[in-house]
C-alpha positions in Angstrom: 56.4 -32.6 -53.7 58.4 -34.6 -51.1 60.4 -32.5 -47.8 63.4 -31.0 -48.4 64.2 -29.9 -45.2 64.9 -31.5 -41.5 64.6 -29.9 -39.1 65.7 -31.7 -35.4 65.0 -29.7 -32.4 67.1 -29.9 -28.6 67.0 -32.1 -26.4 63.8 -30.5 -24.4 62.7 -28.0 -26.7 59.7 -30.3 -28.1 57.4 -30.6 -25.2 55.5 -27.6 -26.3 55.5 -28.3 -29.9 54.0 -32.6 -28.6 51.4 -30.4 -27.0 49.9 -29.0 -29.9 51.2 -25.9 -30.5 52.5 -25.0 -34.4 55.4 -22.8 -33.7 59.0 -23.9 -33.8 61.4 -20.9 -32.6 64.9 -20.5 -34.1 66.5 -20.9 -30.7 64.6 -24.2 -30.5 66.9 -25.9 -33.1 69.7 -28.3 -32.9 70.5 -29.1 -36.4 68.8 -28.8 -39.9 69.4 -30.1 -43.0 68.5 -29.7 -46.4 67.0 -26.9 -48.2 67.0 -23.1 -45.8 65.0 -21.3 -48.9 61.9 -19.2 -47.5 58.7 -21.2 -47.3 60.4 -25.2 -47.5 58.4 -27.7 -46.6 60.4 -29.1 -43.5 59.7 -31.9 -41.7 61.1 -31.6 -37.6 62.0 -34.3 -35.5 62.9 -34.6 -31.5 66.4 -34.2 -30.5 66.0 -38.5 -30.3 64.9 -38.5 -34.0 61.5 -39.1 -33.7 59.0 -37.2 -36.1 56.4 -34.6 -35.1 55.4 -33.0 -38.2 55.6 -31.4 -40.9 55.3 -27.7 -42.0 57.5 -24.8 -43.6 60.9 -22.9 -42.3 61.5 -19.5 -42.8 65.0 -18.2 -41.8 64.4 -14.4 -41.5 62.0 -15.2 -38.7 62.1 -16.4 -35.2 59.2 -18.1 -35.3 61.4 -20.7 -37.7 58.9 -23.2 -38.2 54.7 -23.4 -38.0 54.0 -27.2 -38.1 50.9 -27.9 -40.1 50.4 -31.6 -39.8 51.3 -34.5 -37.1 51.7 -36.9 -40.3 53.2 -37.1 -43.3 51.4 -35.2 -45.1 52.3 -33.3 -48.2 51.1 -29.5 -47.9 52.3 -29.0 -51.4 49.4 -29.7 -52.9 45.7 -28.7 -53.3 44.0 -31.8 -51.8 45.8 -31.4 -48.7 44.7 -27.5 -48.2 40.9 -28.7 -50.0 40.9 -30.6 -47.2 41.5 -27.9 -44.2 39.8 -25.4 -46.2 36.7 -28.3 -46.5 36.7 -28.9 -42.7 36.7 -24.9 -41.7 34.1 -24.4 -43.4 32.2 -26.9 -42.6 32.7 -25.6 -38.9 31.1 -22.0 -39.8 28.0 -23.8 -41.6 27.1 -25.6 -38.4 27.9 -22.6 -36.2 26.4 -20.3 -38.6 23.9 -22.2 -41.0 22.7 -18.9 -43.1 25.5 -16.6 -42.4 27.0 -15.8 -46.1 29.7 -13.8 -44.3 32.2 -14.9 -41.3 36.0 -15.6 -41.2 37.1 -18.6 -42.9 40.2 -19.5 -41.8 41.5 -18.1 -38.6 45.4 -19.6 -38.9 46.0 -21.7 -36.1 42.4 -22.0 -35.2 41.9 -23.8 -37.9 45.2 -25.9 -38.4 46.7 -23.2 -40.9 49.2 -21.2 -39.3 49.5 -17.9 -41.3 46.7 -18.0 -43.2 43.3 -15.4 -42.3 40.3 -15.7 -44.9 37.2 -13.9 -44.2 34.5 -14.3 -46.9 32.4 -11.4 -47.6 29.4 -13.1 -49.3 30.6 -14.1 -53.0 34.1 -11.7 -52.2 37.0 -13.3 -50.4 39.9 -11.1 -48.5 42.8 -13.2 -47.7 46.3 -11.9 -46.0 49.3 -14.8 -46.0 51.0 -13.8 -43.2 54.4 -15.8 -43.7 56.2 -17.0 -46.1 55.5 -20.4 -46.0 51.7 -19.4 -47.0 52.7 -16.8 -49.4 54.6 -20.0 -51.4 51.6 -21.7 -51.4 49.9 -18.7 -52.4 48.4 -20.3 -55.8 47.4 -24.0 -54.2 45.0 -22.0 -51.7 43.8 -20.0 -53.7 43.2 -23.0 -56.5 41.3 -24.5 -53.1 39.2 -21.6 -52.2 37.9 -21.0 -55.9 36.8 -25.3 -56.1 35.3 -24.5 -53.2 33.2 -21.5 -53.5 33.7 -20.2 -56.5 34.3 -16.7 -55.5 33.6 -13.4 -57.6 36.9 -12.1 -56.6 39.7 -12.1 -54.2 42.2 -9.6 -52.8 45.2 -10.1 -50.7 45.2 -7.9 -48.0 48.6 -7.9 -47.3 49.2 -5.0 -46.1 50.0 -5.3 -42.5 53.5 -5.2 -40.2 53.5 -8.6 -38.9 55.1 -9.9 -42.7 58.1 -7.2 -42.3 59.4 -9.8 -39.7 58.6 -12.7 -42.2 61.0 -10.9 -44.3 58.3 -10.2 -46.8 56.5 -6.4 -48.6 53.3 -4.9 -47.3 50.8 -5.3 -50.0 47.3 -4.7 -51.4 46.2 -7.1 -54.5 43.3 -7.9 -55.9 44.2 -12.3 -57.1 41.4 -13.2 -59.3 38.3 -11.2 -60.5 37.1 -8.1 -59.2 36.7 -6.0 -56.3 33.9 -3.6 -56.0 34.3 -0.6 -54.4 32.3 -1.2 -51.3 30.8 -4.8 -50.9 27.5 -4.7 -48.9 26.9 -7.7 -46.0 24.6 -8.2 -43.6 25.7 -8.7 -39.4 22.8 -9.1 -37.0 19.5 -8.5 -39.7 21.5 -5.1 -40.2 23.5 -3.9 -43.3 26.7 -2.7 -43.6 28.5 -1.5 -46.9 32.7 -2.8 -46.2 35.9 -1.4 -48.2 37.6 -4.4 -48.8 40.6 -3.0 -50.9 41.3 0.1 -48.3 39.1 -0.6 -45.1 40.6 -2.2 -41.9 42.4 -5.1 -41.4 40.2 -7.1 -44.2 37.9 -4.5 -44.4 35.1 -5.5 -41.5 35.7 -6.4 -37.6 33.9 -9.7 -37.8 35.2 -11.1 -34.9 32.5 -8.8 -32.3 29.3 -9.7 -34.3 28.2 -11.9 -31.5 28.9 -9.3 -29.2 27.4 -6.4 -30.6 24.0 -8.1 -29.6 25.3 -7.5 -26.1 23.6 -3.5 -26.5 19.9 -5.2 -27.0 18.8 -5.1 -23.6 21.2 -2.3 -22.8 21.0 0.8 -24.4 17.1 1.8 -25.6 16.0 5.1 -24.8 19.3 5.8 -23.4 21.9 8.3 -25.4 25.1 6.3 -26.7 28.8 7.0 -27.2 30.7 4.9 -29.6 34.8 5.7 -29.4 37.0 4.6 -31.7 33.8 3.7 -33.8 35.8 2.9 -37.6 33.0 1.2 -39.7 29.9 2.5 -36.7 29.1 -1.3 -36.8 28.7 -0.6 -32.7 26.9 2.8 -33.2 24.3 1.2 -35.6 23.3 -1.1 -33.8 22.6 0.6 -31.0 20.7 3.0 -32.4 19.2 0.1 -34.3 18.2 -1.7 -30.8 16.2 1.9 -29.5 19.4 4.4 -28.2 18.1 7.3 -27.8 20.9 9.3 -29.7 24.5 8.0 -30.3 27.7 9.5 -31.1 30.6 8.0 -32.8 34.2 9.3 -32.9 36.8 8.2 -35.1 40.2 10.6 -35.9 39.8 8.7 -39.2 37.5 10.9 -41.9 36.9 7.6 -43.4 36.3 6.0 -41.0 33.6 8.0 -40.3 32.0 9.0 -43.6 31.7 5.1 -43.5 30.2 5.2 -40.1 27.3 7.5 -41.1 26.9 6.0 -44.9 25.9 2.3 -42.5 23.3 4.9 -40.2 21.4 6.1 -43.2 22.3 2.7 -44.9 19.9 1.3 -42.0 17.4 4.3 -41.3 19.1 5.3 -38.5 20.9 8.4 -39.5 18.8 10.8 -37.9 19.9 9.8 -34.6 23.7 8.9 -35.4 26.1 11.9 -34.9 29.7 10.9 -36.4 33.0 13.0 -35.3 36.1 12.8 -36.9 38.4 13.8 -33.9 40.8 12.3 -31.4 38.6 9.7 -28.8 41.5 10.4 -26.2 40.8 14.6 -26.5 37.4 14.5 -27.4 36.5 12.4 -24.0 38.1 15.1 -21.7 36.3 17.7 -23.5 32.7 16.0 -22.9 33.5 16.0 -19.4 34.0 19.5 -19.3 31.2 19.5 -21.2 29.1 18.5 -18.8 28.0 15.6 -20.8 26.7 11.8 -19.8 25.5 8.5 -21.8 23.7 5.6 -20.4 26.1 3.3 -22.3 29.8 3.7 -24.1 31.1 1.6 -26.2 35.3 1.3 -25.9 36.5 -0.7 -28.7 40.0 0.7 -29.9 42.1 -0.6 -31.9 45.5 -2.5 -30.8 47.4 -0.7 -28.1 50.1 -3.6 -28.1 51.4 -5.2 -30.8 54.1 -6.9 -28.9 55.6 -6.9 -25.0 58.2 -4.7 -25.5 54.6 -1.7 -25.4 52.9 -3.2 -22.5 53.3 -0.6 -19.7 52.3 2.3 -23.1 49.5 0.1 -23.6 48.6 0.0 -20.1 48.5 3.6 -19.9 46.4 4.1 -23.0 43.5 1.7 -21.8 43.4 3.6 -18.4 43.1 6.5 -19.9 40.2 6.1 -22.0 38.5 3.5 -20.1 38.8 6.3 -16.8 36.9 9.2 -18.9 35.4 6.8 -20.2 33.5 5.7 -16.4 33.5 9.2 -15.8 30.8 10.4 -18.9 28.6 7.3 -17.7 24.7 7.5 -16.1 24.4 6.0 -12.5 23.5 2.4 -13.4 24.7 3.3 -17.0 27.2 0.7 -19.0 30.3 0.4 -20.5 31.4 -2.0 -23.3 34.9 -1.9 -23.3 37.3 -4.1 -26.2 41.1 -5.2 -25.9 41.8 -6.9 -29.0 45.7 -7.6 -28.4 46.8 -11.1 -26.7 49.2 -9.7 -25.1 47.3 -8.0 -23.0 46.4 -10.4 -21.3 42.7 -11.5 -19.2 43.0 -10.4 -15.5 45.7 -7.9 -16.4 43.2 -6.2 -18.1 40.3 -6.5 -16.0 43.1 -5.2 -12.9 43.5 -2.3 -15.5 39.6 -1.5 -15.7 39.6 -1.7 -11.6 42.3 0.9 -11.3 40.1 3.0 -14.0 37.2 2.8 -11.6 39.1 3.9 -8.4 40.6 7.0 -10.1 36.9 8.0 -11.7 35.4 7.6 -8.0 33.2 5.3 -9.6 32.0 2.0 -8.3 31.8 -0.9 -11.0 29.9 -4.1 -11.4 31.5 -6.5 -13.9 28.1 -8.2 -16.1 30.1 -9.9 -17.9 33.7 -11.1 -19.5 33.4 -12.1 -23.9 35.5 -13.0 -27.0 35.5 -13.7 -29.5 32.7 -14.4 -32.3 33.2 -18.9 -32.7 34.0 -18.3 -36.4 37.3 -17.0 -35.0 38.1 -20.4 -33.1 40.6 -21.0 -30.6 42.6 -24.3 -30.3 43.5 -24.9 -26.8 47.2 -25.1 -27.3 47.8 -22.1 -28.8 46.7 -19.6 -26.4 47.8 -16.8 -29.1 44.5 -17.4 -30.7 42.4 -16.1 -28.2 43.2 -12.6 -28.4 39.9 -10.5 -27.7 38.6 -9.2 -24.6 35.1 -7.7 -23.9 34.1 -6.8 -21.4 30.6 -5.1 -19.9 30.5 -3.1 -16.4 27.9 -1.3 -14.7 27.8 2.0 -12.9 26.3 1.7 -9.9 
């Protein structure tokens, strides 16, 4: 299908895009010609008329253009997406040769901005986050079916970012059937995943390598898992020898799933789940005189955009201060932020402030990021979002 839109950038506006970043903001566009429909295939040119790349356009979004290719490929073919998806699959197979559950497409990190695909064994859970990818849904699903022959594909498009694109939030089974629960294996442990109603696409695949950080820390210790969701951290902790694990989450659905996953792995007798507000429970645990050898703090994103940053800083400061107050001497805190807007150094500064307020001396044991199947594109800092910091109380 021929490109129907030409977008010419303003003078000097192409530097970042030429450097490999795929986003074109609406205020960087000097001139447009042709089709202005959301999702339209577009050719991007510099102010001097030089070819930059081909992607898609959306008049409803601040990010008006996203570049998919730096050559004159036809992006409206199954073949284009089959090639990109094959490259993404080859990368995962090289990193995880025996794994059946992983993130197959990490948006810009796989040169497919606006698309997320998670593979849960024989099932796929997807997010079409932009008009450009929504428009090409059928091409993408055809390419995925050719490559993987999944038993079912679900579109988990119930994400707020679609509103910024002018798209509705929906959950839709695209092909096949999606069972009520799908069982996956992570680090040799079994987890039930709710693909239709769970958080994100059903499971947090980005932490699977960080879960292994617990192994040398937790044996014989009492562990606290805050914002536990499906209990991944807690179940790993119990499996690695924790004497007891307390899992906290405000969602009754999440704590029920955490208890189910603990039982599934034969550690239910050492895992206690509480349906509570983690902020408040941390306060009451202090009043009860409870102490823990290991605490995991893995909250949802407190900050969705820069405007929320100040409020998010308060949230991170509060929960981490309260966690540090509960640590045994020599105990460890594994604390995470999954928001890109909370930068790594800023997060470390907040943790330092939390330690001062808690009156604790904390040793930095390591700083980690997301799993390898969530690849970071060097030219796109937004692809690196997860911070996982390991601290020890002295």
